[in-house]
Residue, then its C-alpha position, 0 to 999 in steps of 0.5 A: m376843861s381848863y384850869d383858872i388860877s389866881l392868888h388872893a389875899q385878905i385886906d383889912t380896909g378898916g371896915p367890918a370885914p376884910i376884903d378878898y383881893c386878887v393879887d395875881d391872876i395866872g390865867n387859864y390853861t387847858s387841863n389836857v396837860a394835867p398829867m404833866w403837872t401831876e408827874a412834875l409835882g407828885h400830886r394834882l395841880a388842883d391839890l394846891h387850891g386853898k394852900k398858902a403860896s409860901d407853902s407851895s413854893d418849894a414844890l413848884r420850884q422842884a416841879v419847874t426844875d424837873m420839867r426843864q431838866r427832862p423836856d423830852h419826857y414831858r414832850a412825850m406827854n403832849q396831847p395828840n389833839g394839840w390842845g396844850d403842850y409842854d412849853g405852855a404847861l411849863e410856862y403856866l407852872s413857872e408863872l404860878h411859881l413866880a407869883c407864889l414867890a412874889h406873894p407868899n402870904a396869898e392863898i392859891r385859888i384854882s377852879h377847873 
Protein backbone atom coordinates (compact mmCIF):
# COMPACT_ATOMS: atom_id res chain seq x y z
CA MET A 1 0.00 0.00 0.00
CA SER A 2 0.96 3.59 -0.43
CA TYR A 3 -0.29 7.11 0.00
CA ASP A 4 -1.21 9.37 -2.90
CA ILE A 5 -1.63 12.99 -1.85
CA SER A 6 -2.77 15.98 -3.85
CA LEU A 7 -4.26 19.40 -3.16
CA HIS A 8 -7.44 20.44 -4.94
CA ALA A 9 -9.39 23.64 -5.38
CA GLN A 10 -12.73 24.51 -6.89
CA ILE A 11 -12.46 26.98 -9.76
CA ASP A 12 -15.41 29.03 -10.95
CA THR A 13 -15.16 29.17 -14.73
CA GLY A 14 -18.56 30.77 -15.17
CA GLY A 15 -20.14 27.46 -16.09
CA PRO A 16 -22.98 25.75 -14.28
CA ALA A 17 -20.68 24.30 -11.60
CA PRO A 18 -17.16 24.92 -10.35
CA ILE A 19 -14.41 22.70 -11.69
CA ASP A 20 -12.31 20.56 -9.37
CA TYR A 21 -8.67 21.33 -10.15
CA CYS A 22 -5.53 19.67 -8.81
CA VAL A 23 -3.28 22.56 -7.78
CA ASP A 24 -0.43 20.37 -6.49
CA ASP A 25 0.32 16.67 -6.78
CA ILE A 26 2.56 15.55 -3.93
CA GLY A 27 2.76 12.09 -5.43
CA ASN A 28 3.01 8.63 -4.02
CA TYR A 29 4.95 7.21 -1.08
CA THR A 30 4.86 3.88 0.72
CA SER A 31 2.63 3.43 3.74
CA ASN A 32 5.44 1.48 5.45
CA VAL A 33 6.53 4.77 7.03
CA ALA A 34 3.06 5.61 8.35
CA PRO A 35 4.18 5.01 11.96
CA MET A 36 6.75 7.80 11.56
CA TRP A 37 4.12 10.22 10.32
CA THR A 38 1.71 9.21 13.08
CA GLU A 39 4.42 9.75 15.69
CA ALA A 40 5.35 13.17 14.26
CA LEU A 41 1.80 14.41 13.69
CA GLY A 42 0.15 12.90 16.73
CA HIS A 43 -2.46 11.35 14.44
CA ARG A 44 -2.61 9.41 11.20
CA LEU A 45 -1.53 11.21 8.03
CA ALA A 46 -4.75 9.95 6.44
CA ASP A 47 -6.70 12.06 8.97
CA LEU A 48 -5.72 15.14 6.92
CA HIS A 49 -7.92 13.94 4.05
CA GLY A 50 -10.58 16.54 3.30
CA LYS A 51 -8.97 19.22 5.46
CA LYS A 52 -8.23 22.71 4.26
CA ALA A 53 -4.50 23.18 3.68
CA SER A 54 -4.29 26.23 5.93
CA ASP A 55 -5.87 24.26 8.77
CA SER A 56 -3.14 21.62 8.50
CA SER A 57 -0.06 23.80 8.00
CA ASP A 58 0.82 24.23 11.68
CA ALA A 59 0.58 20.51 12.45
CA LEU A 60 2.69 19.70 9.39
CA ARG A 61 5.29 22.31 10.34
CA GLN A 62 5.55 20.87 13.84
CA ALA A 63 5.79 17.31 12.48
CA VAL A 64 8.54 18.23 10.02
CA THR A 65 10.43 20.09 12.76
CA ASP A 66 10.15 17.12 15.11
CA MET A 67 11.40 14.71 12.46
CA ARG A 68 14.36 16.98 11.71
CA GLN A 69 15.24 17.40 15.38
CA ARG A 70 15.07 13.69 16.21
CA PRO A 71 16.42 11.85 13.17
CA ASP A 72 17.79 8.91 15.18
CA HIS A 73 14.39 8.35 16.77
CA TYR A 74 12.72 8.18 13.37
CA ARG A 75 15.51 6.25 11.65
CA ALA A 76 14.98 3.53 14.25
CA MET A 77 11.50 3.16 12.74
CA ASN A 78 12.84 2.35 9.25
CA GLN A 79 11.30 -0.84 7.96
CA PRO A 80 13.66 -3.81 7.62
CA ASN A 81 12.25 -4.58 4.15
CA GLY A 82 13.75 -1.33 2.81
CA TRP A 83 10.47 -0.01 1.41
CA GLY A 84 10.55 3.59 2.57
CA ASP A 85 12.81 5.24 5.09
CA TYR A 86 13.22 8.28 7.32
CA ASP A 87 14.72 10.47 4.60
CA GLY A 88 11.94 9.74 2.14
CA ALA A 89 9.22 10.09 4.78
CA LEU A 90 10.59 13.48 5.86
CA GLU A 91 10.91 14.71 2.28
CA TYR A 92 7.33 13.66 1.46
CA LEU A 93 5.92 15.33 4.59
CA SER A 94 7.99 18.47 3.87
CA GLU A 95 6.62 18.62 0.33
CA LEU A 96 3.08 18.40 1.67
CA HIS A 97 3.80 21.16 4.17
CA LEU A 98 5.22 23.47 1.49
CA ALA A 99 2.27 22.75 -0.81
CA CYS A 100 -0.15 23.64 1.99
CA LEU A 101 1.66 26.94 2.52
CA ALA A 102 1.56 27.67 -1.21
CA HIS A 103 -2.14 26.77 -1.58
CA PRO A 104 -3.81 27.58 1.76
CA ASN A 105 -7.36 27.42 0.41
CA ALA A 106 -6.93 24.04 -1.25
CA GLU A 107 -8.30 20.77 0.10
CA ILE A 108 -5.96 17.92 0.94
CA ARG A 109 -6.89 14.65 -0.76
CA ILE A 110 -5.32 11.42 0.39
CA SER A 111 -5.92 7.99 -1.01
CA HIS A 112 -4.25 4.86 0.28
